[in-house]
C-alpha positions as CSV (number, residue, x, y, z in Angstrom):
1,X,-17.8,-28.3,26.7
2,X,-17.2,-24.6,26.4
3,X,-13.9,-25.2,24.7
4,X,-15.5,-27.6,22.2
5,X,-18.1,-25.0,21.3
6,X,-15.4,-22.3,21.0
7,X,-13.4,-24.6,18.7
8,X,-16.4,-25.1,16.5
9,X,-17.1,-21.4,16.2
10,X,-13.5,-20.5,15.6
11,X,-13.1,-23.4,13.1
12,X,-16.1,-22.4,11.1
13,X,-15.0,-18.7,10.9
14,X,-11.5,-19.9,9.9
15,X,-12.9,-22.0,7.0
16,X,-15.0,-19.1,5.9
17,X,-11.8,-16.9,5.8
18,X,-10.1,-19.5,3.6
19,X,-13.1,-19.7,1.3
20,X,-13.0,-15.9,0.7
21,X,-9.4,-16.3,-0.6
22,X,-10.7,-18.9,-3.1
23,X,-13.4,-16.5,-4.2
24,X,-10.7,-13.8,-4.9
25,X,-8.5,-16.2,-6.8
26,X,-11.3,-17.2,-9.2
27,X,-11.9,-13.6,-10.5
28,X,-15.5,-14.7,-11.0
29,X,-18.2,-12.6,-12.6
30,X,-20.7,-13.5,-9.8
31,X,-21.4,-10.4,-7.9
32,X,-21.7,-12.2,-4.5
33,X,-18.2,-13.7,-4.9
34,X,-16.8,-10.4,-6.0
35,X,-18.2,-8.7,-2.9
36,X,-15.6,-10.5,-0.7
37,X,-12.8,-8.7,-2.6
38,X,-14.0,-5.4,-1.1
39,X,-13.5,-5.9,2.7
40,X,-10.2,-7.6,2.3
41,X,-8.6,-5.5,5.0
42,X,-11.4,-6.4,7.5
43,X,-11.3,-10.1,6.5
44,X,-7.5,-10.1,7.0
45,X,-7.8,-8.7,10.5
46,X,-10.5,-11.3,11.3
47,X,-8.3,-14.0,9.8
48,X,-5.3,-13.0,11.9
49,X,-7.4,-13.1,15.1
50,X,-8.9,-16.4,14.2
51,X,-5.4,-17.8,13.4
52,X,-4.1,-16.8,16.8
53,X,-7.2,-18.3,18.5
54,X,-6.8,-21.5,16.4
55,X,-3.2,-21.9,17.5
56,X,-4.3,-21.6,21.1
57,X,-7.3,-23.9,20.8
58,X,-6.2,-26.6,18.3
59,X,-3.4,-29.2,18.6
60,X,-1.4,-30.1,15.6
61,X,-2.8,-33.7,15.8
62,X,-4.8,-35.3,14.3
63,X,-3.7,-34.5,10.7
64,X,-6.8,-32.5,9.8
65,X,-6.1,-30.0,12.6
66,X,-2.6,-29.5,11.2
67,X,-4.0,-29.1,7.7
68,X,-6.5,-26.6,8.9
69,X,-3.9,-24.5,10.7
70,X,-1.5,-24.6,7.7
71,X,-4.2,-23.6,5.2
72,X,-5.4,-20.8,7.5
73,X,-1.8,-19.6,7.8
74,X,-1.5,-19.6,4.0
75,X,-4.8,-17.7,3.7
76,X,-3.5,-15.0,6.1
77,X,-0.2,-14.8,4.3
78,X,-2.0,-14.4,0.9
79,X,-4.2,-11.6,2.3
80,X,-1.2,-9.8,3.7
81,X,0.7,-10.2,0.5
82,X,-2.2,-8.5,-1.5
83,X,-2.4,-5.7,1.0
84,X,1.2,-5.0,1.8
85,X,1.7,-2.2,-0.8
86,X,-0.8,-0.2,1.2
87,X,0.5,-0.7,4.7
88,X,4.1,-1.7,4.4
89,X,6.5,1.2,3.7
90,X,7.2,0.3,0.1
91,X,8.5,2.7,-2.5
92,X,5.6,4.9,-3.6
93,X,4.3,4.1,-7.1
94,X,4.0,7.8,-7.8
95,X,7.1,9.7,-6.6
96,X,6.8,12.8,-4.4
97,X,7.9,16.0,-5.9
98,X,8.0,19.7,-5.0
99,X,5.6,22.2,-6.6
100,X,6.7,24.0,-9.7
101,X,5.0,27.3,-10.6
102,X,2.6,27.0,-13.6
103,X,3.1,23.2,-13.8
104,X,1.3,22.3,-10.6
105,X,-2.4,21.7,-10.2
106,X,-4.8,20.6,-7.5
107,X,-7.6,18.1,-8.1
108,X,-10.6,17.5,-5.8
109,X,-12.6,14.4,-6.6
110,X,-15.9,13.9,-4.7
111,X,-19.1,11.8,-4.9
112,X,-21.6,14.2,-3.5
113,X,-24.5,11.6,-3.1
114,X,-27.5,12.5,-5.2
115,X,-29.9,12.5,-2.3
116,X,-27.6,14.7,-0.1
117,X,-29.2,18.1,0.5
118,X,-26.3,19.7,2.4
119,X,-24.6,21.3,-0.5
120,X,-23.2,24.0,1.7
121,X,-20.8,21.4,3.3
122,X,-19.5,20.4,-0.1
123,X,-19.1,24.0,-1.2
124,X,-17.2,24.7,2.0
125,X,-14.5,22.0,1.2
126,X,-14.2,23.4,-2.3
127,X,-13.6,26.8,-0.8
128,X,-11.1,25.3,1.7
129,X,-9.0,23.3,-0.8
130,X,-9.6,25.7,-3.7
131,X,-8.7,23.0,-6.4
132,X,-7.8,23.9,-9.9
133,X,-9.8,20.9,-11.1
134,X,-13.0,19.5,-9.6
135,X,-14.6,16.2,-10.4
136,X,-18.2,15.8,-9.1
137,X,-20.1,12.5,-9.2
138,X,-23.8,11.9,-8.7
139,X,-25.0,15.4,-9.5
140,X,-28.6,15.7,-10.7
141,X,-30.6,18.7,-11.7
142,X,-31.0,19.8,-8.0
143,X,-27.2,19.6,-7.6
144,X,-26.7,21.7,-10.7
145,X,-28.6,24.5,-9.1
146,X,-26.5,24.2,-6.0
147,X,-23.3,24.2,-8.0
148,X,-24.0,27.5,-9.6
149,X,-21.3,29.3,-7.5
150,X,-18.7,26.7,-8.7
151,X,-19.8,27.3,-12.3
152,X,-19.2,31.0,-11.8
153,X,-15.7,30.4,-10.4
154,X,-14.5,27.8,-13.0
155,X,-14.9,29.2,-16.5
156,X,-14.4,25.7,-18.1
157,X,-16.7,22.9,-17.3
158,X,-18.6,19.9,-18.7
159,X,-21.8,18.6,-17.0
160,X,-24.0,15.6,-17.4
161,X,-26.6,15.6,-14.6
162,X,-28.7,12.4,-14.2
163,X,-31.3,11.1,-11.9
164,X,-29.8,7.6,-11.6
165,X,-26.9,8.3,-9.3
166,X,-24.5,8.4,-12.2
167,X,-24.4,12.0,-13.2
168,X,-20.9,13.5,-13.6
169,X,-19.4,17.0,-13.9
170,X,-16.0,18.4,-14.3
171,X,-14.8,22.0,-13.6
172,X,-11.5,23.6,-14.5
173,X,-9.7,26.9,-14.1
174,X,-7.7,26.0,-17.1
175,X,-8.9,25.8,-20.7
176,X,-10.2,22.4,-21.9
177,X,-10.1,21.0,-25.4
178,X,-11.3,17.8,-27.1
179,X,-13.9,17.4,-24.4
180,X,-16.5,14.6,-24.7
181,X,-19.0,12.7,-22.7
182,X,-19.0,9.1,-23.7
183,X,-20.6,5.8,-22.7
184,X,-18.3,2.7,-22.9
185,X,-21.1,0.3,-22.1
186,X,-24.9,0.5,-22.3
187,X,-25.3,1.1,-18.6
188,X,-26.4,4.8,-18.4
189,X,-23.1,5.7,-16.8
190,X,-21.4,8.6,-18.5
191,X,-17.6,9.2,-18.5
192,X,-15.7,12.4,-19.2
193,X,-12.7,12.8,-21.5
194,X,-10.9,16.1,-21.8
195,X,-7.5,17.7,-22.3
196,X,-6.4,20.3,-19.8
197,X,-4.1,23.1,-20.9
198,X,-1.9,24.2,-18.0
199,X,-0.4,27.8,-17.9
200,X,3.1,26.6,-18.8
201,X,1.8,25.0,-22.0
202,X,1.6,21.4,-20.7
203,X,-1.4,19.4,-21.8
204,X,-2.8,16.8,-19.4
205,X,-5.3,14.2,-20.5
206,X,-8.1,13.6,-18.0
207,X,-10.7,10.8,-17.6
208,X,-13.5,11.0,-15.1
209,X,-15.1,7.6,-14.4
210,X,-17.9,6.3,-12.3
211,X,-18.7,2.6,-13.3
212,X,-21.4,0.7,-11.5
213,X,-20.7,-1.6,-8.6
214,X,-21.0,-5.4,-8.7
215,X,-24.6,-5.7,-7.4
216,X,-27.4,-8.1,-8.4
217,X,-29.2,-5.4,-10.4
218,X,-26.0,-4.4,-12.3
219,X,-24.0,-6.1,-15.0
220,X,-20.6,-7.0,-13.5
221,X,-19.2,-7.7,-17.0
222,X,-20.3,-4.2,-18.2
223,X,-18.6,-2.5,-15.3
224,X,-15.4,-4.5,-15.9
225,X,-15.5,-3.7,-19.6
226,X,-15.8,0.0,-18.9
227,X,-12.6,0.2,-16.9
228,X,-10.8,-2.1,-19.4
229,X,-11.9,0.0,-22.3
230,X,-10.7,3.1,-20.5
231,X,-7.3,1.4,-20.1
232,X,-7.2,0.4,-23.7
233,X,-8.0,4.0,-24.8
234,X,-5.3,5.3,-22.5
235,X,-2.8,2.8,-24.1
236,X,-3.9,3.5,-27.6
237,X,-3.7,7.3,-27.2
238,X,-0.3,7.2,-25.6
239,X,1.3,10.4,-27.1
240,X,3.6,11.2,-24.2
241,X,1.1,13.6,-22.6
242,X,0.5,12.9,-18.9
243,X,-2.8,11.2,-18.0
244,X,-5.0,11.3,-15.0
245,X,-7.9,8.9,-14.4
246,X,-10.0,9.7,-11.4
247,X,-13.4,8.9,-10.0
248,X,-15.6,6.6,-7.9
249,X,-14.6,3.3,-9.4
250,X,-16.9,1.4,-7.1
251,X,-14.0,-1.0,-6.8
252,X,-11.0,-1.5,-4.6
253,X,-7.5,-1.0,-5.9
254,X,-6.4,-4.7,-5.3
255,X,-9.3,-6.2,-7.2
256,X,-8.7,-8.2,-10.4
257,X,-10.5,-5.6,-12.5
258,X,-8.6,-2.6,-11.2
259,X,-5.2,-4.4,-11.3
260,X,-6.0,-5.4,-14.9
261,X,-6.9,-1.7,-15.7
262,X,-3.6,-0.5,-14.2
263,X,-1.6,-3.2,-16.0
264,X,-3.0,-2.4,-19.5
265,X,-2.9,1.4,-19.1
266,X,0.5,1.5,-17.4
267,X,-1.0,4.0,-14.9
268,X,0.1,4.1,-11.3
269,X,-2.0,4.0,-8.1
270,X,-1.2,7.0,-5.9
271,X,-2.1,4.9,-2.8
272,X,0.7,2.4,-3.2
273,X,3.4,3.2,-0.6
274,X,1.2,5.7,1.1
275,X,-1.8,4.0,2.8
276,X,-5.4,2.9,2.3
277,X,-7.1,6.3,2.2
278,X,-10.5,4.7,2.7
279,X,-13.4,6.8,1.2
280,X,-16.6,4.8,1.6
281,X,-18.7,4.4,3.7
282,X,-18.2,7.7,5.6
283,X,-20.9,6.7,8.1
284,X,-19.4,3.3,8.8
285,X,-15.8,3.3,10.2
286,X,-15.7,-0.5,10.4
287,X,-16.5,-1.4,6.8
288,X,-14.7,1.6,5.2
289,X,-13.2,0.9,1.8
290,X,-10.9,2.7,-0.7
291,X,-13.2,2.7,-3.8
292,X,-12.5,6.3,-5.0
293,X,-9.4,6.1,-7.2
294,X,-6.8,8.4,-8.8
295,X,-4.4,6.8,-11.2
296,X,-1.5,8.7,-12.9
297,X,0.8,8.1,-15.8
298,X,4.6,8.7,-15.8
299,X,5.3,12.3,-16.1
300,X,3.3,13.3,-13.1
301,X,4.6,13.6,-9.6
302,X,2.7,14.0,-6.3
303,X,3.1,17.2,-4.3
304,X,0.3,16.6,-1.8
305,X,-2.1,13.8,-1.0
306,X,-4.6,15.0,1.7
307,X,-6.3,12.7,4.1
308,X,-9.8,11.8,2.9
309,X,-12.1,14.7,3.4
310,X,-15.4,14.3,5.3
311,X,-18.3,16.4,4.3
312,X,-22.1,15.6,4.0
313,X,-21.9,12.6,1.6
314,X,-21.5,8.9,2.2
315,X,-18.1,9.2,0.5
316,X,-15.1,11.1,1.6
317,X,-13.5,13.4,-1.0
318,X,-10.0,13.1,-2.2
319,X,-7.6,16.0,-2.8
320,X,-4.2,15.8,-4.5
321,X,-1.8,18.3,-5.8
322,X,0.1,17.1,-8.9
323,X,3.0,18.4,-10.9
324,X,4.1,17.8,-14.4
325,X,7.7,16.5,-14.2
326,X,9.4,14.6,-17.1
327,X,11.8,13.0,-14.6
328,X,9.0,10.9,-13.2
329,X,9.4,7.7,-15.1
């Protein structure tokens, strides 16, 4: 009797794991179907455990048992195929390079969480990593007051504080030009575009993004369109200057939307060949996801990619050191 109950439980979970694969393949605009794309790593681990248990509990006959085992095996294989660039030692999408004086710059990207009142912890990691460029997401008026020391340190900055969790600010040691705050979709979520002038004379195009997540109260289509419009703008403005797109995408790198964004823009995910680098939720080690992204164009190499940095937010911060290198193609 116990074995029958165990088979039922394992079988139900196994079918659920297969259904999540179908959801991912549909690329649906329904938020509740999209949600299963996020914990793909966790679902894959559960699927592997269920497959092992199923092989122990189920015989290959009758035929529906065999069909169940085969389909579950295919589901596991599909999940591993999607995730393998982040755990299997593949060639990194962005090559590693050594630092070059006046062509190397550090970028710290952090969602500070608007309600977070421990600004000192954030300022401490800024002091520790001392980035040349700093992207801050979710600042409101209170955070603007706390960031005054940063404003004094970085002569060049653009700020758009908001009280809806979608404020954004960017700080730079290097001169900025062509700077603008723009809204791709009518969602109250600003983006930043600017051109950074490095000491050696190189110009680097920078986009700071924070689209909304696929939740019932948000427009999934609008969030998708924002990233696709960024990709199209990157493509249309291709003038051989290197490009960095960074921010809290509220989406995982293997999602249909982010993969489409990368395909259109021809930008490269710094995670590929290096690991998951999960950034959210900092308080939940089991359901942690890589939703903060940094994408680079050819012409940029990676000098350093630090482990995700814990501070007082629900996100980890990301720090990278990049170098302009024309040999990176």
